[in-house]
N, C-alpha and C positions, 0 to 999 in steps of 0.2 A: 437633882436627881431624885429617882425614886426612892422612897424609903426603904421599899422591899430590897433594893438593890444594896443601901448602905448597910442594912441588918445582916444581910448575907455576907458581905465583905468582912463585917466586923466578927461575925460567928467563924469565919474561914481564917481569918487571921489568928482569933483566940485558940481555936482547935490545932492548927497548924503550929503555934508557939506555945502550945500547952498552958497558956494564960501568962507567959511572961512577959508578952509584949501586949499593950492593949492600944488600939487607935485612938487619938486624940481629935477635937473638933479642928485643928489647925490643918489636919489633911484635907479634911472636907473643903475648908475654905481655900485652900492651895489650888484642891482638884477644880472648884467653881471658877477660878480666875483664870486657870489655864486657857488661852486661847484655842488652842486643838479640841478642848471639850466642851466648848460652848454650844455646839449643835446639839450635845447629849442632856444640856440642862433643861431644855423645854421651854414653852413660851412663856410660863411665870415669872421667868427669869430674864426675859429678853430686855427689859428696861437697863436691869443691873449690867447686863453685858454691853449694851450699846454705850452706857456711861464708862466703861473700862476700854473702850477702844481708842479713844484720843490719847490716854496714856500710852497704848502701843504706837500710835504714829508719833508722838513724842520721843519715844526712845529709838525708832527709827532715825528721826534728826538728828539726834545726839549721837547716833553710830556714824552717820554719814560724815559729821563733823569730825571724826574721831579717827579717821583713815589715814594710816601712815603711807603716803604716796611715795616716800623714799624707798620703803621696804619692799613696796609692789614692784618698783622699778628694779630693783636689785634682784628681786627673785626671777622677774621677766628677763633680766640680764643674763642670768646663770643658764637659764632655759634656752634661750637663743644661741648661747655660746657652743652649749652641748650640741645643739641642732647642728651647728656648722661644722663641729669637730666630726660628726657622724661615726660610725660605730668601728671604724679602722683607727681613726686616729685618736678617738675620746678616750677608750681604756688606757691608751699607751701614755697620754701626757694629763690624765685627770689629776693626779697626785700633786704635781708641781703646779698645774693651773689653780688647784683650790689653795695650796700653801703660798705660792709666790705671786702670781698674777691676779687671781679674783680680789684679795684683798685691796689691792692698788686700785681695781676698776671700781669696788665699793666706795673706797674713798673719794675718787674723782667723781662719781656719782653724787655722794654727798656733798661735795664743795659745789657742785653745780646746782642742785637742789636748792642748799642754804640761800643762795643770792637771788631765788625767786620769790616773788608774793604768792598768797595763797591762789589766786585765780589762775595764774601761770601753772603752777605746780599741779592744780587740777588738770590742766589740760595737756600734761605730758605723755607721751603714749612712745612705746618702743616699736620700731619697723621688725616686720616678722619673718622677712625674707633676707637671710644671710648669703653671700655670693658663694656660688658654687667654684668647682673648677680650681683654679689658683686665684681667684679675686681675694682681695684682703677683707673687704666690708664683713663685720659680724653682726653689728647692729646700730641703728642711730636712735637717740632720743630727740623726739621732736615735738614742738608745738602742734597741736591738731588744730587749734582755733587760727594759727598763721600758717601752718605749713612748713615753716623754718626750722631745720636741724638745730638743735642746742649743742649737743655733743655727739662725736661718730667714734666709733670701737673699730680698730681694725687690727687683723693679723698677717703679716707678712713672711713667706717663706724666703728664707736666705741661705744661699749657699757659699760658706765660709771654705776657702783653699785650705787643702790638707785637715780640715776638721769635719765637715758634712754640713748636714741641712739643720738649720735652727728656724723656730717660729719666733719672730718679734712682734710682741703685742704691744700695742700703742693706741694713743687716741689724740684727736683733733677737736679743738673747742670753738664755739662762734665767737669767743670774745676776741680772738684775733683773725676773726674770718677764715678758721681752719687752716692756717700758713704753718703754724709750730706742730712740731712732730712731738708730743709726750711720750716718751717710754715707759712702759710700764714694767717690761722685762722680756727675757728670752729663754725659751725651752728648747733643748737640744732634742732633735729628732734621731738621726744616724747618718752614716756615710750613704745610703742607698736612698734613692727619689722618694719624697713621700707620697700617699697618696693623696687624691682631689679631695677638697672640702666635700662635705655632705654625703660623703661615700662610706 
């Protein structure tokens, strides 16, 4: 950075703080090492900037290794659930969904993720098209490399005599070839016919 700019900043800080705060050399070192400020440093420091770049690459590699795929799946699961509910169903069942159903969904996802190796875990994706009308599919967690579903989450609309309509949340797992119906819980709608999904 040019000396006159540094001196101007020092004078401005001293003036604005009435001399109570004095800038230290650490500020300039931090400023010079910040990657967004490298273009302003000048050509005389080009060698020092290029030497700092491998550290940035190493940091991004470390960040990629530290990705929590389980929490990414859980966040996407919640988003897809609310897309399916739409604006008519979502507000009415959201409280019960958050307290009763979604914690069990998280648990099912965590159990599924715990059984996979790192490579399989990194290749998991969530389908982004919940079924509309009265279809059951909320989302599937799929291995993008093989194209196979790992776990499928559904919600079925049930009419119970004398009671009304309920939403039955459940999932199916690839472990038993999607045959078993693992119940997550029920949410009561009302006696009137519920609206279609995605509405």
